[in-house]
N, C-alpha and C positions, 0 to 999 in steps of 0.2 A: 812521658811528656805532655801534657796536655796540647792538644790540638786545635780544641775547642777555649779555652782559655787562655791566647795570646791578644786576643783584640779586648779585654774587658775591663777597658779605660772607660769612666764614667765621664763622660760632655759637662753636666755638675760641674767636675769637680774642676774639668780643666779652664770651665766657665767661672768656679771661682777663683783657684791661684790665678788666671789673667785679671781678674778688679782687683785682689789684696798689690798683685807687682804694677798693678797704674796707681795706686792708690797708697801705695808704703812711706812713699817715703816724701810726703808730706805730709803737714802740720796737725792735727786731728782728724788721721784716719777712716775710723772707726764707726763713723756713721754711715757716712758713703758704702764702706764697704759691708755694710750692714745691711742696705736699703738694696743696695746690687745682688749681695749671695741671697736675702729674700725673694727678689725677681725673680732670677734665678729657680727656685727650691718653690715658693713659693708660699713658705714661709722661714724659720731658725731652727732648723734641728737640733736636737743637744750636739751631733757628732761634728757640725757645721760650726757652731760655740766656738765646742776644743779647735777646730784646726784653725779659727780666723786669732783665738786668744797662742797659742805657740807660734801660729808665724809670723805676726805682729808682736808677740811680746807683751802684750797685758794682758793681765791677769783673769781669768776665765771668771769671779769673782762680782769683777770690775764691769766685766761682756753684759752680765746675766744684771746687772745693776741698772746698765741702760735698754739690755731688751723692753726690764719689768718698767722703765719709767716712762717708758714713750707709747703710746700705744697704737702706732705704724707698724710698730713692731710684734711679728704675731709667734707663737712659740710650739705652737699646732698646724696641724693640716685647714686651709679653710674647706670652705665648701664650692662650687662648682658654684652657684649664683649666691652670691652678697647679696644680703641685707641691711643697708641702712636705713635704720628711723631714727625722722628730725623726732626730738621728743624740745628744743626752743623751743622762746617765752612762744612766737607766732605758733608754732603747731601745737602747744600744750595747751595755749586759749584755742586754740580751733576742734582739737578731740585728740590729740595726737596718744592721746596714753589707750580710747578708744580702740583706734587702727594699729596701735600696738598690742592688745591682749588679741585682736582677730588673728597678728598674723602670727602671734604662739600658738593660738588651738588650731590654725591650720598648719603649721609645718610641725608642732609639738616639741619646740627648745626653746627657750629663752635666751635673754640679752649672753651673747658672746661664746652662745654654742653652735653647734654641727649637728646639724639633725642625723644618726645613724647613716641614712644610705648616702652620705656626704652633696647631699642635692643642696641643703641651706646651708647658709652661717648669716645666722642674727646677729648686728648691733647698733646699739643704737646710738645716735650721735646729738649731738649739740646742734650745729647747723649745715643742714647739705648747699642752702644759698639762695634758698628758690621761698621763702615768706611770702610769696606774692600767694606762693599756688599750696600755703599750708590747708590742713596738716601733709605731708609730702613723706616721699620712702623710695633711696631709689634701689633699683636690680641691677647692678656688673657694669652700674655709673648710669642707667636708664634713669630717668628722672619723672615721675612718677605724684600728682599732684591735684589738691583740690578731694581727697580721697574720702572715703565712708567706708568705716569696716564692714558691709557689704559686700562693694567690687574689690576683695581682700585675695577671694580666693580665684578671681576666673582672673587678675592682675597674677599671679603666684600659680596656676596652669600654665599662663605662658610657657613654664622656665621648669617643665618636668622632663 
């Protein structure tokens, strides 16, 4: 008998099952279940999607359709630092593309990618909601405005 195997219960799996139970009897439970599952795991691993599919009896193909349609869902792990770069109208007009270029050069990743060391994930967004500070980026929710490409490396260094 395995004495070390007795307590091998995954706390994330327990939390996921609690989430499913919480929403299972509601109409349209899929999106809130996926949102909370992503909060638990940081992204939506394939085994989690299979478990949700089996438990709430929604075809896996439909779940993947939802997950790939909405940009809020992630199918891959995110880096420790999530960089959102705004390329909305105000940021674009004020040099957002130049800021993005410098971020890509500094981190060696492109939109939607995570660095090999899992330090950074880069995402282009349409608006951060700080147009008066354009161009802007946020890192883990901290907004940096009135950016110049020359400032990017210094800001990113704070997150190493």
